[in-house]
N, C-alpha and C positions, 0 to 999 in steps of 0.2 A: 379830148385827151390833151391834146395840145395847146388848149387854152388857160390850162391849170396852173397857177403861178407857183405853186407848190415844189421846193427844191426837188432834183433829182440825185440820187446817191448808187454809184456802181461798184460792183462788189466781183471778185473773184469765186469762182464754185469750183471746187476739186471733184474728182471722180466719189462717186456714190459711198463707198465705204470709209474713204477718210472724210468725208462730209460729215458721214453719220458720228464718225469717231471724234472731232471738233465738236460737234451738236449735243451729245452725250456729255462730255466735259466742260460743256459751257451750262449746261442745265446741272449739272453737279456741283460747280462751283461761282457760277455768279449769282447775285441775291435772285430770290425767283421774283418780287414784286419790280424788279428794276429789268428784268432779262425779256425784252420787247421784240429782239430781233433775232434770225440765226446767226449762227456762228458765221464769220465770211473775213473775206480780204478784202478792206476797203481801198480802193483805188482812187476813187473821186466821191468828194465828203457833200460837194454841194453844187450841181449844175441846173441853171436856170430851167423851171419846170416846163416853162412856155418852149422850150427847145427840143423836147422829147422826140420828135420824128427828124429831125436833124443829128441828134445825140444817137438814135437808132440805126440811122442809115451810114453815119461815120462808123460806129460798132459793125456793122456787116462789112463794109467796105475794108477795114482796117483787120478784124479779128476773122472774117468767115475764111480767107485765102490759106490763113494759118495753121500749122499743125498747133495741137494742143501744148502749151506751155510746160515743160516739165519744172517740177517746183521740189526743192530739197527743203524738209523740216529740220532746223542743225540746232535748235537748243530752246531753252526756255529764257524769258527776260523779265525783271521785276517792273512793274507799274509804278510801284509806289504803292498804291492800293488797289492792284490786281496784278493779274499774269498773264502775259501773252508768249507763242511758241513762235520763235524766232523763224525766218524764211528766208531761202535765198534761190532767186530766180533769174537770172541774166535775162530769158526769153521773156517773161513775164514785167520786167522793168523795162525793156525794149518796148514792149506794146503799149504799157503805161505811158512810157516818155513819148510814143509816136500820137498818142491819142492827144495829150495833152499840149502837144506844138500844135495841132490843130483848132484845141480850143484855147488858146492862148487868152485870148480877149475875155472868156467866161468865166476863167478858174477866180475863186475866191483865194486870198493869201495863203490858208492853210493849204490847197492845193497847188500851190504855185511854189511851196516850201520844199520842195522834195518828196521821195518817197522811201519807206521803210515797211517792206511787205513783213504783215504778222498776222496772228488769229488772236484776239482776246478772249480769254475762256474765265477770266475773271476781272471784276472792275468796282471799284465804291466800295468795296469792303476797308476795315481798318488794317494798317500797315503790320502788324501782328498777324492778323489772318492771311493776308497775301502772302507774307513772309512763310508761315506754314503749309499752304498751297504751293509755294515753290518750290520747298524744300521736297514734298512729299510727292509732285510729280517728277522733280529731278531724279529723285531714287530709282526711279522706272524707267526713264527716259533712255529711247535709242534711236538716234537718227533715222528718218526714214523718209521716201520720197512718194510723188505722185502726179499727177498732171493736171491742169486748169482746163474744165471743160467748157467751161460758158463765162460771159461776161453776164451778170443778173443785172435789171435796170431796178431802182424803187423807187417810190416816191415818198418822200418824209412827211408824216403825218403830226409831226409835233411830239414824237417819243415813238410810236410804232411806224413801222414802214409796209406801205405798200408795194405787193409784187406787181411789175407792169410787163416783164417779160424777161428773156434770156436771148442772147446771141451767141450761139456756140462757134467752136474754133472748128475748123474742119475735121472733121474723124478720121 
């Protein structure tokens, strides 16, 4: 597995009911033919595939001792051709920052550019369709909170992702 050069993607996972809620929204609003991955919070978009074992070790060292980061879902935002839920989590931001500092030489510009936690539930639709979805979701939105239970490791397969495992936060 560690000799596979295809990139690694790291995402945060939520408590199961919240993960299922975001997944249902993604299935409802994302174009079915383009919806190849589960609902997620992207932490890192591209880490070297050959570094899988080192990435997993670092995740265990950083995340394993920590309690699950608290996350507030605070609103929605337009992506132009899609819609995302805005998140606020100083604890998750700190975890992501610590991981980024340790992987500084491995990061692509996108992963160096900063981090704004969100969950995309619609993308690659017309701006009019995205506006309609945003208005519909805003009409029934109420802020809520959850915890991040784990960091998932995925291998990018040119569209779909292959699940390689998870590293849980201390329960």
